[in-house]
LOKOLLO-707311 format. One line per field, with one value per residue (C-alpha): residue in one letter; x, y, z. Coordinates in pm, 1 decimal, m for minus. Example, Ala and Ser with C-alpha at 12.3 -4.5 7.8 and 13.67 -1.06 7.14 Angstrom:
<nodes>
res: (A|S) .
c1: (1230.0|1367.0) .
c2: (m450.0|m106.0) .
c3: (780.0|714.0) .
</nodes>
This chain:
<nodes>
res: (M|R|I|L|G|F|F|L|F|T|S|L|L|A|F|S|Q|S|V|E|E|K|Y|R|D|V|S|R|Q|I|I|A|Q|A|M|K|D|E|G|G|L|A|K|L|Q|Y|L|C|D|Q|I|G|A|R|L|S|G|S|E|A|S|A|K|A|V|A|W|S|A|Q|Q|M|K|Q|D|G|L|D|N|V|Q|T|P|P|V|K|V|V|H|W|V|R|G|K|E|S|A|E|M|V|A|P|F|K|K|P|L|T|I|L|G|L|G|M|S|G|S|G|D|V|T|A|E|V|V|G|V|K|S|F|E|E|L|E|A|L|G|R|A|R|V|E|G|K|I|V|L|F|H|P|R|W|V|N|Y|G|V|T|G|A|F|R|R|S|G|P|S|R|A|A|K|L|G|A|K|A|V|L|I|R|S|A|G|I|P|Q|Q|N|T|A|H|T|G|S|T|N|F|E|A|G|Q|T|P|I|P|A|A|A|L|S|E|E|S|L|R|L|L|E|R|A|L|A|S|G|E|K|V|T|V|H|Q|Y|S|E|A|K|Q|L|P|D|A|D|G|A|N|V|M|G|E|I|R|G|S|E|R|P|D|E|V|I|V|L|G|G|H|L|D|S|W|D|V|G|Q|G|A|Q|D|D|G|G|G|V|I|A|S|L|Q|A|L|V|I|L|K|Q|L|G|L|K|P|K|R|T|I|R|V|V|F|W|A|N|E|E|N|G|A|R|G|G|I|A|Y|R|D|Q|F|Q|D|Q|L|K|N|H|V|I|A|I|E|M|D|G|G|A|E|R|P|V|G|L|G|I|T|G|G|G|A|K|A|L|E|Q|M|K|E|I|G|K|L|L|Q|P|I|G|A|G|L|V|T|A|G|G|G|G|T|D|I|A|P|I|M|R|D|G|V|I|G|S|G|V|R|T|G|G|G|R|Y|F|E|W|H|H|T|D|A|D|T|F|D|K|I|N|P|E|D|F|K|K|N|V|A|Q|L|A|V|F|A|Y|V|L|A|D|M|D|V|R|L|G|Q) .
c1: (m3083.0|m3393.6|m3228.4|m3105.9|m3468.0|m3594.7|m3366.7|m3453.7|m3824.8|m3828.3|m3608.8|m3847.6|m4130.2|m3975.3|m3896.3|m4272.6|m4412.4|m4152.8|m4228.4|m4616.1|m4638.0|m4376.9|m4449.6|m4828.3|m4931.5|m4639.0|m4709.7|m5063.9|m4979.8|m4727.6|m4992.2|m5231.0|m5002.3|m4902.5|m5254.7|m5340.6|m5009.8|m5015.2|m4672.9|m4505.1|m4771.7|m4714.2|m4320.1|m4365.2|m4618.8|m4330.7|m4070.7|m4274.4|m4448.5|m4190.7|m3853.6|m3996.3|m3797.7|m3438.5|m3214.8|m2836.6|m2641.4|m2917.5|m2997.5|m3334.4|m3095.7|m2894.6|m3199.4|m3347.6|m3041.3|m3035.1|m3409.7|m3385.5|m3125.3|m3247.5|m3614.8|m3408.7|m3276.0|m3595.5|m3751.5|m3503.0|m3287.3|m2928.9|m2600.5|m2764.0|m2523.7|m2460.9|m2173.4|m2054.9|m2083.8|m1966.7|m2274.2|m2356.3|m2428.2|m2621.1|m2862.6|m3163.1|m3185.2|m3425.6|m3542.0|m3813.4|m3896.0|m4123.7|m4248.4|m4161.9|m4226.0|m4461.6|m4657.2|m4583.7|m4677.0|m4505.1|m4401.5|m4400.0|m4073.1|m3864.4|m3481.6|m3299.8|m3061.2|m2690.6|m2803.3|m2607.8|m2681.6|m2761.4|m2993.8|m3078.3|m3301.6|m3317.1|m3477.6|m3645.8|m3565.5|m3774.2|m3649.5|m3828.4|m3529.6|m3148.4|m3114.9|m3314.3|m3107.2|m2785.9|m2907.7|m2969.4|m2614.9|m2408.9|m2527.7|m2856.8|m2821.7|m2541.5|m2677.1|m3053.0|m3255.4|m3339.8|m3686.2|m3690.4|m4036.1|m4038.6|m4371.2|m4434.0|m4345.2|m4212.1|m3958.4|m3702.7|m3734.6|m3860.7|m3627.1|m3334.5|m3388.1|m3351.6|m3055.9|m2848.4|m3027.6|m2855.6|m2523.4|m2579.2|m2733.9|m2470.0|m2190.1|m2367.1|m2364.6|m2705.4|m2717.7|m3019.1|m3250.2|m3646.1|m3764.4|m4079.5|m4111.5|m4014.6|m4328.0|m4735.5|m4890.0|m5062.2|m5210.5|m4948.7|m4673.3|m4324.2|m4098.1|m3734.7|m3456.3|m3085.8|m2913.0|m2552.5|m2321.5|m1951.7|m1652.3|m1511.7|m1848.1|m1997.2|m2350.4|m2628.9|m2964.8|m3206.1|m3542.6|m3836.2|m4175.0|m4535.9|m4760.1|m4952.0|m4631.0|m4469.8|m4816.4|m4804.9|m4456.8|m4534.3|m4832.0|m4639.2|m4370.7|m4625.0|m4739.3|m4429.3|m4351.2|m4014.6|m4030.3|m3828.6|m3795.4|m3625.5|m3480.5|m3341.7|m3156.3|m2933.5|m2864.8|m2506.4|m2261.9|m2110.5|m1854.2|m1938.0|m2142.0|m2114.5|m2392.6|m2462.1|m2606.0|m2847.9|m2859.1|m2999.5|m3052.6|m3230.3|m2936.8|m2959.1|m3013.2|m2781.7|m2632.0|m2591.3|m2324.7|m2570.2|m2763.7|m3064.7|m3087.6|m3394.4|m3419.9|m3490.1|m3314.4|m3337.0|m3282.2|m3542.0|m3570.0|m3591.9|m3954.3|m4264.3|m4194.7|m4021.9|m4347.0|m4348.1|m4008.8|m3873.5|m4013.2|m4270.0|m3952.6|m3769.9|m4025.1|m4189.3|m3862.7|m3795.8|m4161.8|m4112.6|m3853.8|m4060.9|m4343.4|m4129.9|m4002.7|m4372.5|m4446.4|m4154.2|m3974.8|m3635.7|m3472.8|m3191.8|m3018.6|m2983.7|m3202.6|m3066.3|m3270.6|m3052.6|m3187.7|m2941.7|m2792.2|m2766.2|m2977.0|m3132.5|m2848.7|m2525.5|m2593.2|m2293.5|m2477.1|m2513.3|m2148.1|m2024.9|m2239.3|m2046.8|m1720.5|m1797.3|m1921.9|m1682.7|m1529.8|m1856.7|m2074.6|m2034.2|m2257.3|m2534.8|m2812.2|m3018.0|m3072.6|m3442.1|m3491.4|m3833.7|m3805.1|m4110.9|m4366.8|m4598.3|m4880.7|m5020.2|m4774.2|m4820.2|m4478.4|m4093.4|m3865.3|m3543.6|m3202.6|m2936.6|m2922.6|m3026.1|m3356.5|m3370.8|m3340.3|m3634.2|m3857.2|m3767.1|m3888.6|m4223.2|m4289.3|m4230.4|m4466.8|m4744.1|m4774.0|m4873.5|m5162.9|m5402.9|m5291.4|m5196.1|m4830.0|m4684.2|m4614.0|m4234.6|m4052.3|m3709.1|m3572.0|m3533.6|m3311.6|m3247.9|m3005.2|m2890.3|m2835.5|m2668.9|m2326.2|m2319.4|m2519.9|m2251.4|m2039.7|m2263.2|m2505.3|m2868.6|m3120.8|m3467.0|m3712.2|m4057.4|m4308.0|m4652.0|m4960.7|m4867.7|m5112.9|m5026.5|m4669.4|m4531.4|m4775.5|m4609.9|m4265.9|m4014.3|m4262.8|m4414.3|m4690.8|m4512.1|m4660.8|m4784.4|m5161.4|m5057.8|m5013.3|m5277.8|m5296.5|m5409.8|m5173.4|m4864.9|m4951.3|m4955.6|m4592.4|m4482.7|m4653.7|m4481.3|m4129.3|m4192.2|m4301.4|m4025.5|m3751.8|m3811.9|m3876.5|m3568.0|m3376.9|m3532.8|m3579.6|m3325.8|m3150.1|m2999.6|m3177.9|m3021.8|m2892.4) .
c2: (19076.4|19061.9|18817.7|18608.4|18581.8|18516.1|18178.8|18089.3|18141.4|17931.4|17671.2|17617.3|17618.9|17332.0|17156.8|17206.3|17073.5|16789.4|16701.7|16705.1|16539.8|16283.3|16200.9|16258.1|15924.2|15753.0|15983.2|15867.3|15511.6|15552.8|15760.0|15469.6|15207.1|15364.9|15464.9|15092.5|14946.4|14795.7|14679.8|14998.0|15019.0|14643.7|14716.6|15022.7|14824.2|14541.7|14810.2|14979.4|14692.2|14423.0|14618.8|14940.7|15227.4|15217.5|15480.7|15441.7|15194.7|14970.5|14616.0|14724.9|14980.2|14687.9|14432.5|14753.2|14766.4|14370.7|14370.8|14696.8|14540.2|14190.9|14402.5|14592.4|14257.4|14115.6|14403.5|14345.8|14638.1|14669.1|14730.3|14689.8|14753.9|14860.2|15068.8|15113.1|15417.7|15488.5|15601.3|15784.5|15564.6|15757.0|15531.5|15663.2|15459.5|15517.6|15876.4|16050.6|16375.6|16512.2|16835.8|16811.7|17156.0|17323.7|17029.4|16662.6|16600.3|16342.9|16518.1|16371.2|16402.2|16250.7|16309.3|16517.8|16293.1|16340.8|16488.1|16318.1|16138.5|16264.5|16251.5|16610.4|16788.0|17150.2|17493.8|17562.4|17893.7|17982.1|18178.1|18261.8|18338.6|18326.9|18692.7|18599.9|18335.5|18552.2|18804.9|18587.0|18499.9|18227.4|18378.2|18283.5|17995.1|17772.2|17472.7|17493.4|17330.7|17573.1|17550.1|17693.5|17771.8|18023.2|18033.6|17817.4|17981.7|17700.3|17399.4|17611.9|17903.9|17740.5|17425.3|17633.7|17614.6|17239.2|17227.2|17488.0|17567.6|17274.2|17379.5|17734.3|17682.4|17426.6|17713.8|17902.9|17597.5|17481.9|17093.8|17012.1|17136.0|17136.7|17257.0|17309.5|17067.2|17140.6|17017.0|17108.7|16993.3|16648.4|16465.3|16464.7|16369.0|16505.4|16553.9|16419.4|16521.4|16605.8|16876.4|17013.7|17039.0|17250.1|17033.8|16973.8|16997.6|16739.7|16676.2|16745.7|16584.8|16752.5|16678.0|16793.8|16829.6|16780.1|17080.9|16970.0|16928.1|17261.7|17471.6|17311.5|17435.3|17768.4|17808.9|17684.4|17959.8|18221.8|18182.3|18326.3|17992.4|17813.5|17524.3|17221.8|16951.7|16566.7|16496.3|16163.9|16048.0|15744.7|15848.6|15788.1|15815.7|15508.0|15442.3|15467.6|15193.0|15021.4|15101.8|15143.2|15313.8|15066.6|15179.9|15003.7|15122.7|15099.7|15106.3|15386.3|15221.1|15477.1|15717.9|15507.0|15741.6|16011.8|15953.2|16073.8|16013.4|15951.6|15855.3|15929.7|15821.1|15488.8|15553.9|15682.6|15779.5|15501.2|15612.9|15533.0|15372.6|15632.5|15589.9|15960.0|16040.4|15883.8|15517.0|15681.7|15851.8|15541.4|15323.0|15581.7|15636.1|15247.0|15160.6|15472.2|15247.8|14944.5|15083.1|15200.3|14833.0|14682.8|14907.7|14810.9|15162.6|15163.3|15523.0|15664.6|15755.1|15570.2|15631.0|15532.7|15523.7|15545.4|15489.1|15709.7|15622.5|15838.6|16158.3|16188.7|16255.6|16278.4|16320.5|16050.4|15885.5|16171.2|16253.6|15888.4|15882.5|16219.1|16077.7|15750.3|15922.0|16235.3|16159.4|16100.3|16396.7|16572.0|16277.1|16341.7|16528.2|16590.5|16459.8|16448.4|16384.8|16310.8|16365.3|16558.9|16310.8|16113.7|16344.6|16490.6|16582.1|16917.5|16930.1|16976.3|17258.4|17281.9|17443.2|17481.8|17454.7|17818.6|17958.6|17693.9|17375.3|17552.6|17610.6|17249.5|17122.5|17313.7|17200.0|16824.5|16909.1|16996.6|16610.0|16581.1|16808.2|16500.0|16421.3|16790.3|16717.0|16938.0|17269.4|17330.4|17629.2|17782.0|17644.6|17268.1|16992.9|16791.2|16717.7|16386.2|16543.3|16871.7|16754.5|16672.6|17004.7|17217.0|17019.3|17129.0|16885.6|17032.1|16937.4|16896.3|16812.7|16665.3|16915.0|16828.6|16957.6|16924.3|16978.2|16729.0|16616.8|16783.6|16623.3|16321.4|16406.5|16267.8|16130.5|15792.7|15895.4|15824.4|15483.6|15363.7|15424.6|15803.4|15684.9|15756.7|15508.2|15748.0|16000.1|15767.9|15649.8|15998.3|16056.7|15724.2|15860.4|16199.1|16047.9|15801.3|16073.6|16316.3|16011.7|15869.5|16192.4|16347.0|16042.3|15971.7|16329.5|16427.2|16712.0|16698.5|16907.4|17259.5|17229.1) .
c3: (m2525.0|m2732.2|m2954.3|m2682.6|m2513.0|m2875.3|m2880.9|m2520.1|m2575.1|m2892.3|m2783.2|m2465.2|m2690.1|m2913.9|m2568.4|m2450.5|m2764.4|m2778.6|m2410.2|m2430.0|m2782.6|m2727.5|m2345.3|m2314.1|m2387.4|m2166.8|m1879.7|m1853.5|m1898.9|m1580.5|m1348.0|m1427.7|m1330.0|m1022.3|m933.8|m940.5|m776.7|m450.0|m426.1|m308.8|4.6|51.5|99.5|315.2|558.7|599.9|648.4|894.8|1098.4|1054.5|1078.5|1244.3|1404.8|1235.6|1400.7|1273.8|1473.3|1579.4|1516.5|1291.3|1078.5|970.3|916.2|697.1|472.4|419.8|339.3|102.4|m90.3|m140.8|m201.5|m517.8|m646.3|m637.4|m827.2|m1081.5|m1050.5|m1200.9|m988.0|m678.9|m387.8|m41.4|2.0|348.0|560.5|915.3|1102.0|1431.0|1701.9|1980.7|2219.0|2402.7|2715.6|2989.8|3037.3|3234.4|3390.5|3662.1|3825.0|4195.0|4336.9|4367.7|4313.3|4195.4|3824.3|3568.5|3226.6|2874.3|2736.7|2448.4|2474.4|2196.5|1976.1|2098.4|2409.8|2730.7|3046.9|3403.0|3708.0|3762.9|4035.8|4006.0|3965.3|3612.2|3461.5|3163.5|2848.9|2523.5|2310.8|2288.0|2381.5|2721.2|2824.5|2750.8|2949.1|3256.0|3230.9|3425.4|3764.2|3689.3|3492.2|3661.9|3800.9|3666.3|3424.1|3119.1|2966.7|2624.9|2554.2|2245.0|2054.2|1759.8|1426.9|1178.5|1171.9|1068.5|1328.2|1619.6|1552.5|1611.0|1958.4|1955.3|1748.9|1937.8|2245.0|2476.4|2392.8|2453.6|2815.5|2904.5|2791.9|3116.8|3324.5|3329.2|3437.4|3169.5|2930.6|2876.6|2526.8|2349.3|2073.2|1726.0|1576.3|1598.4|1914.9|1907.0|2171.7|2451.9|2202.7|2210.0|1902.7|1923.5|1680.2|1694.0|1909.9|1850.1|2128.8|2048.0|2028.3|2381.7|2544.3|2742.4|2631.0|2926.2|2940.3|2688.9|2625.3|2412.2|2608.1|2491.9|2453.7|2768.5|2987.2|2851.8|2926.3|3293.4|3355.8|3185.0|3433.8|3747.1|3652.8|3605.3|3943.8|4098.2|4264.8|4245.3|4001.3|4046.1|3822.4|3845.9|3494.3|3451.4|3112.2|3046.2|2658.3|2576.4|2242.4|2123.5|1881.1|1518.3|1402.3|1037.6|813.5|454.3|184.6|m48.8|m411.2|m749.8|m1106.0|m1417.2|m1669.2|m1957.4|m2281.9|m2489.1|m2221.7|m1923.1|m1750.3|m1738.0|m1408.2|m1256.3|m896.9|m664.8|m312.8|35.4|371.6|490.5|877.2|1133.5|1462.8|1741.8|1818.4|1580.1|1282.3|1049.1|806.6|692.0|779.1|549.4|472.7|249.6|63.3|m2.0|m98.7|m338.5|m485.6|m526.3|m660.2|m939.9|m1065.3|m1023.9|m1228.6|m1523.5|m1523.2|m1522.0|m1831.4|m2015.6|m2018.5|m2129.1|m2073.1|m2262.6|m1938.6|m1605.0|m1314.0|m958.6|m673.5|m326.8|6.4|216.1|556.9|896.8|760.4|1110.9|1306.2|1132.3|761.4|687.6|397.6|181.2|229.3|156.2|m172.2|m270.1|m204.8|m376.8|m729.2|m701.1|m998.7|m1199.4|m1024.1|m1389.6|m1538.2|m1233.2|m1435.6|m1133.4|m770.1|m644.5|m285.1|m95.4|222.3|336.9|397.3|171.4|192.3|m132.4|m379.4|m561.2|m740.7|m724.5|m613.2|m811.0|m722.1|m1021.4|m1365.6|m1433.8|m1577.7|m1832.7|m1641.9|m1420.0|m1741.0|m1871.4|m1543.7|m1542.7|m1887.3|m1761.2|m1471.8|m1712.4|m1766.9|m1407.0|m1427.5|m1390.8|m1043.3|m953.0|m897.6|m1159.0|m950.0|m1010.7|m852.0|m790.5|m453.8|m351.6|m247.7|83.1|321.2|155.6|m184.0|m20.3|m35.8|m420.7|m478.8|m351.1|m605.9|m875.7|m913.0|m990.4|m675.3|m639.1|m363.2|m346.8|m210.8|m36.5|55.8|386.2|643.4|920.1|869.9|1190.0|1401.2|1334.6|1225.6|1493.1|1725.1|1849.8|1578.4|1273.4|1188.1|881.7|962.6|891.9|528.3|279.7|6.9|m251.7|m194.4|m159.9|m508.7|m627.2|m529.2|m683.4|m1011.7|m948.8|m909.0|m1199.6|m1454.2|m1374.9|m1379.9|m1669.0|m1897.0|m1729.9|m1828.1|m2192.2|m2320.6|m2625.6|m2420.7|m2100.1|m1847.4|m1840.0|m2198.4) .
</nodes>
């Protein structure tokens, strides 16, 4: 073991010296070019302002696909294509909610993706956990509107009530569901997102509440009086629609069959403009390749940018990509997904490839110390690259300093003005440096 450890140490030392010495100057050039570039921000502004929200199956979604492919061609990428993807097509329609007893007051809601239609006036029963729901049983839930009001923990924990709460309430006979938004409260704003009904279940109306409306209902319930709400929804599920992934490449000069993948998802919810989620991710990934082309850099391996379809309410794009390249996945060096907003980047998380890949990525990360974006830790990925990660591809996810992402995420507030230009440019620089070094270095990641 000592001998093996010695050889691993010496090989990583040589790799470190190679990266820091060979790529120090070019990484500084990449960072400088990214930080003065305005083209990425112009593209993101166009996507947000002139195309806007891009829910799968919508006219705006199709427009975004066509525009993205044309943009990649204008930017001089190789092998631009839009492979078709059958996408989920859910339509929100009109929706509203009002507390009608013990007094009248409108409620701020945002229907959950994949929820159903209905015109319901019913008593509200509140629960703070799934255990409380089950303890009530069918006798006290049937015919009611269930209010899930757990405390906010984080997106993963509190988001579980959004993902499966409506289905579990429907199994006990609930007519509709209101739920705490899976996000940080922001000025009477509700947060949407998908919910999942079991096969064979008829979806019921389900909506997220703003914090202000949630607190109003909590106070009314705490008074001991019967609370009644009128909840209306025209949401419907349509047959799958035609969609597409969008991709383009910088073709590798020596090992073109080995591929580094960058990307995010082009679709968004039907509220806001999808700026942080995930317009910033797709445009930063594209602009990373543009920066490399502007500098005339020609890496040994291929770098492919992918705008995946239908991440928000179906994850069909990632599955379609896996199926399209099934016989080529062994040549996928790494897939890096940016889907956590375009706030200040701090580094990447990585899954797969073993200890050597992690250490190699850490050494590449040192090149990004000038902008504070080089921290590499174990554990990373994303919804769109999950299918190919399950088939053995090393996966990585961009990490940011965060802070405000969940104030905007899945809301009307996710608009272009929430993009900090300097932070966005740092994301472009981070992606460009990692992509270029991974594509150009002599050894393949993990080897």
